N, C-alpha and C positions, 0 to 999 in steps of 0.2 A: 479516535485512531487515524492517523494516515493509512489511505488504500492506496491501490496500485498507481493511479496517475500522480500522487504526491510522492511516492517513492522512486516512481520513474523520473520525476522531474528533479529527485535529489541525485539519482544516479547520473542524469545526462548533465548536472550541473558539476560534478565532481570530476567527471572524466578528464576534460583539460586540464584539470590541476594535479590531479594523482596518477594518470596513467603514465607508464615510464619513467617515474619519478622515485626517489629514494627516501623512505622514512629516516630521518636522522635522530628521532627521539619520541617515545609515546610517553605521556603522562597520565595517571590515575590519580583522582582524589578521593577515591572510595574503594571497598573491595569488591564492589559489585553493584549490580542492578537488579533486574529479576532475579538472576542467578549469579553467582560470583564469577570473576574473571577466571581465567584458566591461570594455572601455576606460572610463573615467569613471564606473563602475559607482555609487558612491555618489553623483557630482554629477546623475546622470540620475533616480536616485530621491528625492533631497532636495527638501522642498516638493510633493512630487506627492501628490495626493488618492487615497486607495484605493476604486476604485468597487464592486468585490465579489470574493469568492474563490470558486475552483470547484476541482475534481479531476477530472483525467484517468487513470485507471488508478490508480499510485502515485506521481502527480504533482500537486504543489499550484501551482494556477494563480491568481495575484493581478494582477487586473486594476487600472490606475491609469488616470489621465488622461494626455491627449497620447498614446493607444493605445498605452502601455507595458503588457507583460506580464511579471510576475516569475513565473520558473519554479524550483520547488524539489522537489529529489527527495532523500530522506533517506538513500539509500544502505545501507550495512549498519548502522551505528550512529547514525545523524543524530538528533537530537530538537530539539523546539523548546520553549523557556518563556517564559510570560507573567509579567512581573516589573513590579509597581506600586510596591511600597514597600520602602524600605529594600532597594533594589537591590544584590545583592552586587558586589565586585569581580570582572572576568571570571577565570575559570580558563584552564587552560592550552589546554583545548579549545573554549574559547569563541570561536567565529572571527568571528562576524558579531551586531551588534546594530541592529534597527531601532527606532528610536526616535520616538514619534509625539508630536503637540502635545499629547496629553491627557496625557503624562508616563508613558505605557505603554511599557516595553522588551521587543521580542520577541526573543529571544536564541538564537542557532543554535548548536548544540555538536555536535561530531562527531569523536570520538577517533579512527576509523581513516580520516576524511577520505575516503570514498567517495561522498560526495552531490555534488550538484549544484546550483548556484544561478546562474541566468543569466538574461538578458532576451530578450524577441521582442518583436513588433510585432502588434497585436491583428488585423490584416487577413490576415495569416499565420500565426498560431498553429495551424491545421489542417495545415498543409502543413509545420511545422516539423520537423528532423530527429530530433528525440527523441520526437514524438509522432504523426508521420504513419502510421505502421506498427502503431499498438497497435489492438487487435481491440475487438468491443462490449464497451459497460458490462456487467456480469453482472445489474445491478439495473434496467438499462434495460429499455424494449419492445424495443430492436433485438438483444437475447439472448433466443434461445427455441430450441426443439430443432431446427427446421428449420435455422437458421443454424448450429448446433453441428455438425451432421450432415454440412453442405457443409463445413465448415471440416477434420472429420475424414477426409472420404471419401477413399478410398486411402490414407491414412497409415500406413506401417508401422511405428509406434512404439507404445509403451506409453501408454496415456491419460493415467498419472499426468504423463507427461513432456510429453505434447501440452498439457495444462492449465496447466503452467507455462510455456508459450510465450506471450507476449504479443501476438503476434499472432493468436492463436485466440480470446482472451476477455482483457479487460483487468483487471490487480489481483490475481490470484491467485497464491499463494505456496505454499510447501511445507506450512504448517498447515492451511490451508482447503482445499487439494486433497486431504489426506489425510483429512481430516474429512468432506469432501461424497463422495469415493468410498465410504467407508465407510456414510454414511447410505443411499447409493444402491445397497447392495450388489453393488457394482463392484469386481473385482479390480484393483489397480494395475497389473499385468501384462498385463490384457487389451490386445490390438492396438487401436488406434483405430480402425482400418477394420472391426472386427468389433463395433463398439458399434450396438446394434439401436436404431430409432425409440424405440420404448418405454422402454429404457434411457436414451436422449438426453432423453426427456421426464422422467423421475424424476432423473436428474442435474442437469439445468437448475433443477428444483423443490428440491432439497437445497443447491444453491450459493447460491440466493437464501436459504434459510431460515438457513444457516450464517453468511452475511455480516450478515445483519440482525441475528441474534442476538448475533453478534460484535461488531457497531458499538453496539448496545444496551449491551452489557458494557462498552465503552471499549477495545475490541482486547484481544488478548493479552501479558502481560507475562511475558517469559522472560528476557532478558538486558537490553536498553535501552530498550525502549519505555515510556514515560511520558508520559501526558497533559500538555498544556502546562501545566495547573494543578498539575503534580506528582504527580498520585493516579496508582494504578496502574490498567490495564486488568485485568477477571477474568475474562475468556472461558477462560483455562488451566483454569480449575475445571469447565468444561462440555466437555474434550476426553473423546472416547469411544476414541480410539486413538493420538493423536499423544503421544509420548515415553513411553508406556506398554508398551514392549519386555517381554515376559516375563510381564506380567499376565495374569489371566484375563479373557479378553472378558465385558463386562459386559451385553452384550445374550444372547448365546446361552449364557454359561456353560460352555461345552465346549474350545473352543480358545484357547491364549494369543496374545497380539497379538504379532505378528511385526515385526522390522525387517530391511530389506534396502536396498540402495544402490541409486539409479537416477539416471543422469546426475549423478552426484558429490552426489546428494541424499538423506538419510534420508528413507525410506516406513515408513510403519506401518499393519497392516492385518490382520484377522483370516481366515486361509484358509478358516473354517467359513462365515462370513457374507458373505464376497466371493467372486464368481465370474467 
């Protein structure tokens, strides 16, 4: 599933092609994805000017005139391409085309169809059911050690599982939690309630560094993620633990990276470096 860096990369790639442009048409090739498209979805968007594009957690928010907001979640396998010349015939999994008056087509592809594409009103976007319970943005000033400690206080679950909870912090997923915990020296099995303030400070710092580095690298391409221009992300070449089960830890050079399953997700860590 695309995580915060991948979605941020998509957002940044779309801005120069979509902001201050008008959608001349919208074409859907099915009735919905994880949820049905709203009634008159194409008609409501066609002819509207795009004002700006933001991100909330793993959601893209595209603001249009008439107080409309297009909400997009890429799900497990969704990706977006920017097509400008020699636009190919849609393939089986190309479900939506957003066509601008400048001749650019933004094509949404999703083989597993777990993504979400829907509409909301600007004035109620903060209370929308998809967004209202999302935690603080990890790269914003609203996320710090004090906030994290309050979120973790008394929670009797492993810190790895807690950080995957979008109510605690927005946008983190399996890859970046594993990498952040390793860089923080925190075992993914440590109970959330046992995280000290000092550890929380380091964890917040490492989360920021890992996410920033991943965004600068265009995200991580493992299975489905590609940038809208078709290029691959390359943060996977900077992984220290993720996907390295059985390899010697490159930091301590004493223990091998282990893999365990937590809440149905794979976790990678070094038992010597992380306590």
